[in-house]
Structure formats: structure tokens, C-alpha cells
Legacy VTK file of the C-alpha trace (Angstrom):
# vtk DataFile Version 3.0
C-alpha trace
ASCII
DATASET POLYDATA
POINTS 397 float
103.977 77.771 146.124
107.072 77.243 143.992
108.833 80.619 143.848
109.421 82.304 140.510
112.530 84.156 139.505
111.957 87.533 141.246
112.779 89.346 137.992
109.295 88.470 136.731
107.742 90.622 139.450
109.461 93.602 137.809
108.127 92.846 134.329
105.447 95.218 133.067
103.194 94.967 130.041
101.649 96.943 127.222
98.348 98.350 128.436
97.117 99.077 124.920
96.320 95.361 124.755
94.383 95.585 128.028
92.367 98.447 126.530
91.790 96.355 123.408
90.527 93.459 125.529
88.221 95.726 127.549
86.852 97.322 124.382
86.201 93.868 122.919
84.372 92.811 126.089
82.133 95.898 125.921
81.404 95.150 122.269
80.389 91.590 123.218
77.942 93.185 125.636
76.381 95.086 122.730
78.182 98.423 123.187
79.304 100.432 120.171
82.997 101.189 120.744
85.261 103.318 118.559
88.752 101.998 119.132
91.473 104.627 118.943
93.586 102.710 121.418
95.445 100.015 119.529
98.381 100.870 117.277
97.758 98.863 114.167
96.753 99.942 110.658
93.130 99.301 109.774
94.189 98.369 106.234
94.452 94.848 104.896
97.818 93.458 103.864
98.277 94.029 100.120
97.043 91.076 97.998
100.410 90.404 96.327
101.977 89.934 99.770
99.248 87.529 100.867
99.587 85.579 97.631
103.341 85.236 98.149
102.694 83.532 101.489
100.046 81.260 99.977
102.407 80.319 97.146
105.187 79.559 99.642
102.879 77.187 101.490
101.780 75.513 98.277
105.417 75.208 97.218
106.198 73.280 100.377
107.921 75.981 102.447
106.816 74.304 105.666
110.037 73.641 107.540
112.574 75.326 109.765
114.670 78.107 108.288
117.972 79.555 109.408
117.555 81.262 112.786
118.552 84.572 111.203
116.054 84.280 108.341
116.143 83.007 104.774
118.914 84.518 102.653
116.598 86.044 99.999
114.742 87.997 102.680
117.908 89.260 104.372
119.182 90.307 100.946
115.877 92.076 100.211
116.156 93.995 103.493
119.698 95.097 102.643
118.569 96.218 99.167
115.621 98.121 100.651
117.844 99.943 103.167
120.195 100.927 100.347
117.325 102.105 98.146
115.494 104.086 100.847
118.299 105.316 103.063
121.407 105.071 100.937
123.197 102.871 103.484
125.228 99.766 102.798
124.239 96.883 105.085
125.740 93.403 104.543
122.867 90.869 104.446
124.637 88.673 106.987
124.198 91.419 109.600
120.413 91.424 109.073
118.367 89.260 111.416
114.725 88.379 110.734
112.645 88.237 113.910
109.021 87.407 114.848
108.094 91.088 115.125
110.239 94.108 115.881
109.719 93.811 119.627
112.124 90.865 119.739
115.045 93.155 118.857
114.244 95.224 121.969
114.187 92.068 124.048
117.541 90.921 122.675
119.361 94.230 122.975
118.103 95.045 126.469
118.862 91.491 127.606
122.403 91.770 126.253
123.256 95.014 128.047
120.885 95.168 131.008
122.150 93.900 134.344
122.329 95.159 137.946
124.682 98.130 138.069
124.047 99.139 134.468
122.073 102.198 133.356
119.818 102.227 130.300
118.470 105.509 128.909
115.128 105.291 127.122
112.475 107.716 125.772
109.596 108.714 128.066
106.762 108.883 127.131
107.777 105.878 125.093
106.904 102.346 124.142
106.220 100.662 127.511
108.215 97.518 126.752
111.450 99.517 126.919
111.111 100.134 130.651
109.513 96.752 131.314
112.495 94.888 129.895
115.030 97.219 131.511
113.530 96.567 134.932
113.334 92.839 134.220
117.102 92.708 133.685
117.810 94.594 136.918
119.359 97.580 135.135
118.462 101.099 136.203
115.953 102.769 133.842
116.718 106.428 133.137
113.815 108.148 131.339
114.806 110.784 128.777
111.857 113.211 128.648
110.064 113.709 125.353
108.639 117.202 125.844
105.609 118.777 124.221
107.500 122.065 123.798
109.992 120.153 121.595
107.160 118.639 119.534
108.009 115.398 121.374
111.389 115.100 119.666
114.205 113.947 121.890
116.701 116.502 123.128
120.336 115.566 122.548
121.375 117.736 125.484
118.921 116.163 127.936
119.659 112.647 126.734
123.426 113.064 126.993
123.082 114.660 130.437
121.607 111.401 131.726
124.572 109.351 130.587
127.450 108.228 132.784
130.206 105.601 132.545
127.559 103.146 133.837
125.354 103.684 130.762
125.324 100.472 128.748
122.496 101.209 126.295
120.657 104.224 124.886
117.264 103.613 123.237
116.025 106.062 120.607
112.704 106.094 118.766
111.866 108.424 115.879
109.174 108.619 114.537
107.890 107.941 118.002
105.214 105.938 119.740
103.114 107.239 121.556
103.674 110.879 120.618
104.157 110.974 116.851
107.282 113.046 117.427
110.040 113.114 114.801
113.489 114.232 115.878
115.097 116.674 113.408
118.421 115.819 111.819
120.330 118.566 113.616
119.351 117.083 116.983
120.418 113.605 115.882
123.726 115.080 114.677
124.290 116.609 118.130
123.430 113.362 119.875
125.756 111.262 117.720
128.579 113.753 118.286
127.990 113.596 122.038
127.919 109.800 122.063
131.628 109.877 121.236
132.167 110.633 124.947
130.493 107.332 125.870
132.197 104.661 123.749
130.967 101.837 125.997
127.271 102.634 125.460
125.398 100.619 122.842
122.555 102.232 120.884
119.183 100.741 119.956
117.367 102.771 117.292
113.696 101.841 116.974
112.735 102.965 113.461
109.604 100.865 112.982
107.650 103.976 111.857
110.417 105.237 109.570
108.244 105.268 106.449
105.414 107.129 108.157
106.461 110.779 108.192
104.456 113.728 106.878
104.778 117.193 105.334
107.736 116.060 103.244
109.810 115.428 106.365
112.538 112.869 105.617
113.301 110.039 107.986
116.838 110.248 109.405
118.167 106.797 110.227
121.013 106.270 112.659
122.432 103.806 110.142
123.602 106.903 108.259
126.280 107.587 110.905
129.331 105.369 110.289
130.968 106.493 113.535
128.410 104.539 115.602
127.712 101.571 113.321
129.943 99.277 115.406
127.623 99.697 118.420
124.245 100.369 116.779
121.296 97.972 116.675
118.527 98.962 114.257
114.950 97.775 114.777
112.454 97.819 111.906
109.875 95.558 110.319
106.755 95.072 108.263
103.984 95.532 110.835
103.282 99.241 110.384
104.579 99.988 106.881
102.825 97.060 105.210
99.847 96.562 107.568
101.243 93.215 108.717
100.932 93.367 112.504
99.534 89.846 112.806
102.200 88.305 110.576
104.800 88.869 113.320
107.630 89.794 111.010
110.395 92.194 111.905
114.094 92.645 111.369
117.144 94.067 113.059
120.625 95.054 111.898
123.501 94.192 114.227
127.161 95.031 114.571
129.198 92.006 113.557
130.486 91.589 117.127
126.979 91.017 118.541
125.197 89.377 115.643
126.063 85.842 116.734
124.835 86.534 120.266
121.486 87.594 118.788
121.454 84.403 116.694
122.024 82.294 119.801
119.135 84.035 121.598
116.940 83.147 118.611
118.060 79.519 118.659
117.387 79.301 122.392
113.931 80.877 122.204
111.917 80.824 118.968
114.233 78.864 116.608
113.207 80.819 113.512
110.453 82.920 111.976
107.767 80.939 110.155
108.755 80.339 106.565
105.636 81.547 104.737
105.721 84.934 106.471
109.298 85.396 105.324
108.336 84.887 101.690
105.542 87.409 102.204
108.197 89.818 103.504
110.203 89.419 100.299
107.134 90.259 98.215
106.453 93.316 100.384
109.934 94.750 99.898
110.453 93.830 96.254
106.907 94.295 94.983
104.886 97.451 94.246
104.892 100.071 97.002
101.549 101.648 96.017
99.804 100.393 99.152
102.451 102.015 101.368
102.020 105.379 99.677
98.222 105.119 99.744
98.197 104.238 103.439
100.529 107.112 104.293
98.335 109.551 102.336
95.242 108.362 104.169
96.959 108.556 107.560
97.946 112.123 106.741
94.319 113.016 105.980
93.225 111.510 109.287
96.089 113.215 111.123
94.852 116.618 110.023
91.283 115.789 111.049
92.416 114.499 114.459
94.518 117.566 115.207
91.751 119.975 114.179
89.126 118.021 116.124
91.168 117.621 119.310
92.051 121.306 119.420
88.318 122.109 119.428
87.608 119.943 122.495
87.101 121.623 125.875
90.350 121.692 127.841
92.309 119.782 125.172
95.226 120.853 122.996
97.569 118.890 120.772
100.745 119.521 118.827
100.691 118.224 115.273
102.372 114.812 115.109
105.014 114.593 112.420
105.164 110.820 112.106
103.674 107.414 112.975
99.859 107.355 113.413
99.381 108.678 116.930
98.312 111.950 118.467
99.246 112.737 122.075
96.822 115.439 123.232
97.343 117.406 126.423
94.246 116.920 128.626
95.582 118.558 131.788
93.040 121.414 131.569
90.006 119.112 131.434
89.972 118.599 135.209
90.771 114.907 134.725
93.845 112.827 135.407
94.814 110.943 132.268
94.080 107.318 133.185
90.705 107.990 134.835
89.785 110.026 131.763
90.782 107.198 129.415
88.710 104.747 131.478
85.686 107.062 131.562
85.866 107.721 127.838
85.775 103.988 127.211
83.089 103.095 129.760
80.808 106.119 129.323
81.500 107.503 125.846
82.468 104.334 123.984
85.860 105.656 122.855
88.989 103.596 123.491
92.177 105.592 124.128
95.262 104.927 126.246
96.255 107.056 129.237
99.622 108.786 128.981
101.014 107.269 132.223
100.903 103.858 130.509
103.810 105.192 128.437
105.959 106.439 131.278
106.516 108.765 134.184
106.270 111.835 131.942
102.949 110.752 130.444
100.582 112.264 133.019
98.290 114.875 131.489
98.139 113.192 128.090
96.187 110.555 126.167
97.321 108.540 123.173
94.924 108.362 120.254
95.686 106.164 117.279
94.349 107.483 114.003
94.792 104.054 112.414
91.019 103.936 112.093
88.624 105.238 109.472
87.962 108.956 109.177
84.284 108.269 109.816
85.085 106.499 113.092
87.548 109.194 114.102
84.882 111.870 113.619
82.388 109.811 115.637
84.942 109.425 118.422
85.747 113.149 118.493
82.064 114.019 118.737
81.593 111.570 121.616
84.627 113.050 123.369
83.251 116.561 122.876
79.937 115.590 124.416
81.636 113.837 127.328
84.048 116.686 128.097
81.237 119.223 127.966
79.723 117.661 131.105
80.863 118.619 134.617
83.919 116.571 135.640
83.220 113.462 137.691
84.280 113.303 141.352
86.645 110.534 140.230
88.330 112.767 137.646
91.357 113.534 139.782
91.733 110.013 141.234
LINES 1 398
397 0 1 2 3 4 5 6 7 8 9 10 11 12 13 14 15 16 17 18 19 20 21 22 23 24 25 26 27 28 29 30 31 32 33 34 35 36 37 38 39 40 41 42 43 44 45 46 47 48 49 50 51 52 53 54 55 56 57 58 59 60 61 62 63 64 65 66 67 68 69 70 71 72 73 74 75 76 77 78 79 80 81 82 83 84 85 86 87 88 89 90 91 92 93 94 95 96 97 98 99 100 101 102 103 104 105 106 107 108 109 110 111 112 113 114 115 116 117 118 119 120 121 122 123 124 125 126 127 128 129 130 131 132 133 134 135 136 137 138 139 140 141 142 143 144 145 146 147 148 149 150 151 152 153 154 155 156 157 158 159 160 161 162 163 164 165 166 167 168 169 170 171 172 173 174 175 176 177 178 179 180 181 182 183 184 185 186 187 188 189 190 191 192 193 194 195 196 197 198 199 200 201 202 203 204 205 206 207 208 209 210 211 212 213 214 215 216 217 218 219 220 221 222 223 224 225 226 227 228 229 230 231 232 233 234 235 236 237 238 239 240 241 242 243 244 245 246 247 248 249 250 251 252 253 254 255 256 257 258 259 260 261 262 263 264 265 266 267 268 269 270 271 272 273 274 275 276 277 278 279 280 281 282 283 284 285 286 287 288 289 290 291 292 293 294 295 296 297 298 299 300 301 302 303 304 305 306 307 308 309 310 311 312 313 314 315 316 317 318 319 320 321 322 323 324 325 326 327 328 329 330 331 332 333 334 335 336 337 338 339 340 341 342 343 344 345 346 347 348 349 350 351 352 353 354 355 356 357 358 359 360 361 362 363 364 365 366 367 368 369 370 371 372 373 374 375 376 377 378 379 380 381 382 383 384 385 386 387 388 389 390 391 392 393 394 395 396
């Protein structure tokens, strides 16, 4: 056989998609599955956004665009960041990407190499570690602890850093835990980062508009002292229910922006034109659908927390952001991944085992409450019935 680059043997994947595929296969077999595994809103994209894409197609927007995105969209992003966060971002530092994940790929590729360290949240989005290992850099997991409500600890994160640290990845509000890091902890982290001037920072803020209980989102863009080494990741997928549109954006320091542009030119050329015009409509049009979705997620969040805390052997801290709960299942007698598999196969409830999100994920499941309240209640009842049975001999496998 023709040998591949050995780096591909180190590349992982996102097991939520494997769970989605397995759930779909069971449904094709006639099973009734409640899917709390995949992280995408169950809402439709707002009609005015869809119509903007249709109009763009009818108006002949069928060709290549600039690799960094059309100017009106980059300008709309800059205006939105100013309006929401009070930060001044030049439009030429905004880069439109086919989904937010591409910004992770770019940043980790830029700074990851053998001999480099990259600090990332754990439990965290699995692509962080996958890409770090692909580049040959050393992944250093910063623990997101239940006792901290799954916020990152500035002290623990900084303690992992050395002169070899090339990149620090932060995510708040967080996937898979729903944790939101308070401003005082971010202040401490930014102050500590002054000791590591050669470490870049990637701030994944894709869930920034999904916080609850009046909790404000604190963006790292608000700290001018790190702007010259900060990459921001955000996009439309979660806020505007546009996961399938594959539309994201990043904000780059001027020094690295052209490197990101060259990666785009060498890989995907540009984001499809019609989606970009939809993105303009999303940012500049009415925001009612965003507020309505957040209100509904909050209602489901409260139901999920109350329901999980009534299950045998299960407890959960209240998530403060995103649309995930990360219940502790260590007292059920099950290991997390076997439990997730059994819940899918035997109870018809799709969840994702905590170890799929990192080395600190054992003992937890991720549940997405981006599903209807009716389905969530059905899933909780099925879980209650399943966990009320004696644990399987395979529970601890």
C-alpha cells in the first residue's frame, strides 16, 4: 500500500457525528430515537435570512468571492461586534470561513509543530486535541471542573504554560459542559498571559449569544493588551440556527491575517456567495428569532436540569450557557461510554459519552437540549426507566 503521511494516524474525529449516524441507522430500522446527542438547534433558519440567499442566487451571485469574504459581510461582522461587545474591529481583519471549525484548523496549524505545547480545555470540543495531535504538538489539557461549574481556572491554565507554549485555546460558553467563565477569572488569565508573550490565544466564542440568567458574555476582544496575538472564532451556526449553511468568521491580528488568507486560498478558495449574503441579512436584520430561541433554550435548560437531578445516580450542575448539560453519572454503576451506548441501543436516547470530549470526561454524559421540550421529557423518562434497572455486567467495561 502507498503510505500516508503518518500525521493522519494521529487525527481524531467528532464522535457526536458517529452517534448521529448510529441513531439514524436505528431509525431506519423502525426504532423511535430521541436525539440529544447532536449540537445543533432544532429551529429553522429565519425566513428573512433564507430569502436573502435566494435573492442573491436570483441576482446572479454565483461566482468566486474574495478568499476573506465579501466586504459587506466583513463590515456587518465588525458592526455587530461593536454593537454587541463595544469593541472596534477593522473589517479587513475579519475573515469569513466555511464554518467556525476552520478557524481552529488554521490557528492550530499555524502554531502546532513538534516541540510546541498547546493548552486546550478538557472536557472540550474534540477537534481541539485532534488537530493538536495532527500537527505533532504536545496537547496539554486544562481541566474544566464540575466544582468550578465547568468554568476554566486561570490558575490551573497558567500553571500548564511554559516557554514552549505556542497557543492557548479558550472556550466560553463551553461545549460540552455549558460552562461560562466569570469575568474575574478571565481578568486573572489575561493578566497572567503577560508572562507568556510568545503564546498565541484562540478564543472560541461560537456560543457567545447563548448565556442565561442575565449573565453577560465576556469576549477576549475586550482586552487590548492581547489583541495582537488573539484569534477570535465565531459564526452563525448556533446563534442563527444555520449549522448546515457552513458560515463562520474569525478575527485575526494583522500580522497573521494574510497567513490565514493563504490557507483559505490553498484549501477552500472562498465561502459560497449566497451563504454570505444570508449572513449579512442575519446580522443586519431583525434579531427576534435569536431572542426567541434563547428563551426557549432557557426553558428547556431548566427542565433538563430538574429532570436529570431526579434520575437515579445522576446529578448535574446548571449550565450557564450554550445548549448542553453535562450530568455526572459516576454513581449509576456505569462507565460513561458504555452507558451512552446502552441508552441509545436499549432506551432509544442518543447522548454522547464524556470521554469523547477528553481525558477528564469520564463519569459524564453530554446531553444537548437543542430538541423540543416534549422530546426532552420523553428522553428523561426513558433514562429514568433504564437507570432504575440493575446495572448490566457491561456497565463498567
